[in-house]
Each structure stands twice: as C-alpha cells, then as structure tokens.
N, C-alpha and C positions, 0 to 999 in steps of 0.2 A: 383675516379681518379686513373690513372695508370702512374707510373713513370718507364720508360724503360731505363735501363743503357746499353750503347753500347760501348764496350771497345776495342780500337785498340792499346793501349799502356800498358805496364806492365802486360800483360796477364798471365805471369807465376805465379804471386802472388795472384791475386784476381779473377780469372775466375770462373764462376759458374760451378758446377758439379751436377750430379743427386742427390748427398747426401750432398751438401754444397752450401749455398747461396753465391752469388758473382755477378760480372758483366757478362753480355752476351758477347760473342765474337762479333767482329765487322763484322757480316755477313749480308750483305745488304738484302738478300732474306729472311732468317729466322727472322730477326728483323722486316722486313716489314710485314711478315705474323702475327707476334705477335702483331704488332701495329693494323693491320686490325681486328684481333680478339678482341682486347681491345675496339676498336671503335664499333664493332658489339654489344658488351656488354654495350655500353653507357658510357664508361669511357672518361674522359678528359685525353689525353695522352701527357705527357711531357717526352721527351727523354733527358737523361743526357748522352751526348757523351764524350768520352775520346780519342781524336785523334788530329793529327796535328804535325808538325815538331817543336820541341822545339826551342824557341827564334825567330820564324818568326811571323811578325805582319800581315800577310795575309794568309787566308786559302788556301789550295791546292785543286786541282781538285778532289782528293779522298774524302776529307771532303764534298765538295760541292755536288758531285754526291750522296753520301750516305744520307746526311741530306735532300736534296731535295726529294730524293726517300721516305724518312720517312714521309715528309710532304705529298707527293702524296699518301702514304699509309694511311694517316689519323691522323698523329701526329699534335697536336695543338700548340706545342712550342718545340724548340730545344735549350737547354742550354749546351754548351760544354766547355771543358777545356783540358789542358795538356801542351800547348806550354810555359806556365809560363809568357806569355805576352798577352795583349788584342789583339783580331783580330776583323774584321769587324762584323757588325750586318746587316743581310739581311732581307728584307721583300720578302717572296716568296709565291705567291698565297694567300696573305693576312695574312700569318703566319710569326712569327719572328724566325730567326735562329741567335743565339749568337754563333759565331764560336769558340771563346775562351774568357773566363772571365779574364784570367791572374791570377796572384797571389792575395792572399787575406790577409794572416797574416804572410807571411815570404817573405824576399827578397832573391834574388839569386845574390849575389855580388853587385857591385856598378853600374851595367848597368842601365841606366835611364828607359828603357822600362820595366824592371822587377819591378819597383816601382809603376807602374800604373796598376790598375786592374778595374774590374767591378763587381757589384752585380746586381741582378735582383729581384725586388719585384713583385710577381705575386698575383693578387687578383682574387679569383674564386667565381663566383656567383653560389652557390650550387643549388638554385631553377631553374636557367636557364641551369645549367650543362655546363657552358662555362667560359672561362677566360674573366673577365669584365674589367680588368685594368692591365697594366704592366708598371713598372717604372724602368728605368736604373739608377743605382747609381754608380757614379764614386768613385773609391777607390784609395787612395794614401797611400803607405806603407813607413814609416820612422822608422828605427830601429825595424822592425818587428811589428809595431803597425799601424793598419789601421785607416784612417780618411775618412769621407764620404761626398760627395756632391751629392744631389739628382737632377736628371734631368729626363725629360720625353722623 
C-alpha cells in the first residue's frame, strides 16, 4: 500500500525535502506521476490531500481538478482535509473522494459546522490487493471530545 500526501496548505512547515520527510507539494503532474509509479508497482494508493478554503463546506474547482486527476492517474481513494469543516463525498469513476473530513478532536469556536466531522474506516483485502470495504463515520465534537455514529 502507498499513501501519498499532497499538501496545498501550510507548506512552509511540513513540506518534504531531499533530506527530510514531509508532505509532497500540491503539484498535479509530479503527484500524478508518483501515483502512476506506485500503481505500476502494484500498490493500493490512498492519497491524503491537504487543501481547500478554510470554513467552506463545498470543495472548489482546484480540489476537484487535482483529486480527479489523481484518480485518473490510478489512486484508489482520496481522503482530504484542511477546511476544518466537512465537505462533500464524490464517487468518481467508481472511486471515492472525501474532499474534507473536517475537525476530529478539536473545535474551532462555537460555529456549528466546525463541530461536525467525518472519519473513514477502510478495509483492505491484502490477498486481492484492493479496498474491500469503506465506512463513513460521522463525528460530533463537543468540548473537544469526539463521539461517533457509523454509516455506510
């Protein structure tokens, strides 16, 4: 399995360098090539994106363009975050794109949208080399403590 991190936010602090681990820059073409390479090697590719406008509950065209390209390049699943609120889940060419999971263990003020988030349970069938099951889990944060409600 290969988890590819693609970062469009806070790149000053956690960007990968030749001598330091970190997140890849949000470069559509180089990330697409890395995904294609991982697929050629037989990996299950899960992209962990870090993009989107903070506080917005809908993805933007930049996110959609990049994440769809990553699926076109061979990614099996996109799970993204950054806006601190949940965004839509898209099925694209039979693959899921979670545009933003939202917050998980902390709240950002009293705004209602910031108290609701998502988690994703991914079950991988090692023998088949594929994702066999995926479950969306609704998260509610109260006083920085998450509670969960599972849904499919």
